[in-house]
C-alpha positions as CSV (number, residue, x, y, z in Angstrom):
1,M,-10.2,16.8,-42.9
2,A,-8.8,16.9,-39.3
3,Q,-11.0,19.9,-38.6
4,Q,-14.2,18.1,-39.8
5,K,-13.4,15.1,-37.6
6,Q,-12.9,17.4,-34.6
7,K,-16.2,19.1,-35.3
8,Q,-17.9,15.7,-35.5
9,Q,-16.4,14.5,-32.2
10,Q,-17.4,17.8,-30.5
11,Q,-21.0,17.4,-31.8
12,E,-21.1,13.9,-30.5
13,K,-19.9,15.0,-27.1
14,D,-22.5,17.8,-27.1
15,V,-25.2,15.3,-27.8
16,L,-24.0,12.9,-25.1
17,Q,-23.7,15.8,-22.6
18,R,-27.2,17.0,-23.4
19,L,-28.6,13.5,-23.0
20,A,-26.9,13.0,-19.7
21,D,-28.1,16.4,-18.5
22,S,-31.7,15.6,-19.5
23,G,-31.5,12.3,-17.8
24,E,-30.3,13.9,-14.6
25,E,-33.0,16.4,-14.7
26,A,-35.7,13.8,-15.3
27,L,-34.3,11.7,-12.4
28,Q,-34.4,14.7,-10.1
29,K,-38.0,15.5,-11.1
30,F,-39.1,11.9,-10.7
31,I,-37.4,11.5,-7.2
32,G,-38.7,14.9,-6.1
33,D,-42.3,13.9,-7.1
34,L,-42.1,10.7,-5.0
35,P,-43.2,10.9,-1.3
36,G,-40.1,10.8,0.7
37,G,-37.9,11.3,-2.3
38,S,-36.0,14.2,-0.8
39,K,-35.1,12.1,2.2
40,V,-33.7,9.4,-0.2
41,V,-31.7,12.0,-2.0
42,G,-30.4,13.5,1.3
43,A,-29.5,10.2,2.6
44,A,-27.6,9.3,-0.6
45,N,-25.7,12.6,-0.5
46,S,-24.8,12.0,3.1
47,L,-23.7,8.5,2.3
48,F,-21.5,9.8,-0.6
49,A,-19.9,12.4,1.7
50,R,-19.1,9.9,4.3
51,V,-17.7,7.4,1.8
52,D,-15.5,10.2,0.4
53,E,-14.3,11.2,3.8
54,L,-13.5,7.4,4.8
55,T,-11.6,7.1,1.4
56,K,-9.4,10.2,2.2
57,R,-8.7,8.8,5.7
58,M,-7.7,5.3,4.3
59,R,-5.3,7.0,1.8
60,S,-3.7,8.8,4.6
61,L,-3.0,5.5,6.4
62,D,-1.0,4.0,3.5
63,P,2.2,5.9,4.4
64,L,1.8,5.0,8.1
65,E,1.5,1.4,7.2
66,R,4.6,1.4,5.2
67,R,6.6,3.1,8.1
68,V,5.3,0.6,10.5
69,S,6.3,-2.4,8.4
70,E,9.7,-0.9,7.9
71,L,10.2,-0.3,11.7
72,E,9.0,-4.0,12.2
73,R,11.7,-5.3,9.8
74,R,14.3,-3.2,11.6
75,L,13.1,-4.5,15.0
76,D,13.3,-8.1,13.8
77,A,16.8,-7.5,12.5
78,L,17.8,-6.3,16.0
79,D,16.1,-9.1,17.8
80,K,17.8,-11.8,15.9
81,P,20.9,-13.1,17.6
82,K,24.0,-12.5,15.6
83,P,26.1,-15.6,14.9
84,A,29.0,-16.0,17.3
85,A,32.4,-15.7,15.7
86,K,34.3,-19.0,15.5
87,R,37.2,-19.2,17.8
88,S,40.2,-20.9,16.5
89,T,41.2,-24.0,18.4
90,T,44.8,-24.2,17.2
91,A,46.0,-24.3,20.8
92,S,44.2,-27.6,21.5
93,K,45.8,-29.1,18.3
94,R,49.3,-28.3,19.4
95,K,51.2,-30.5,21.7
96,P,52.6,-28.9,24.6
97,A,56.3,-27.9,24.4
98,A,57.1,-29.7,27.6
99,S,55.8,-33.2,26.5
100,R,57.8,-32.9,23.3
101,A,61.0,-32.0,25.1
102,G,60.8,-35.1,27.3
103,K,60.5,-37.6,24.4
104,S,63.5,-38.7,22.6
105,T,63.6,-39.7,19.0
106,P,64.6,-43.1,18.2
107,S,67.9,-43.3,16.4
């Protein structure tokens, strides 16, 4: 059964391929018969080649954009001021030893 199914699928593919091929041939004959048709085909092929080239160039820019964004993040991190470490103010809370020595405790 599996072999029959594969044969049927292959025949369907063959039919579709023949139909596509005949459609392409008919289109080529139709455009070839039109005045200026070869110029249209040439322009379309040229446009296709240019779009393909542009697509390849754009794909090569993606890694560069990622590198630039990473560098920008690193630069922003360097530009941000680091928070100053808090200094302890224990010296201002303490009373000087001389002022304590001069006072007497009430008895």
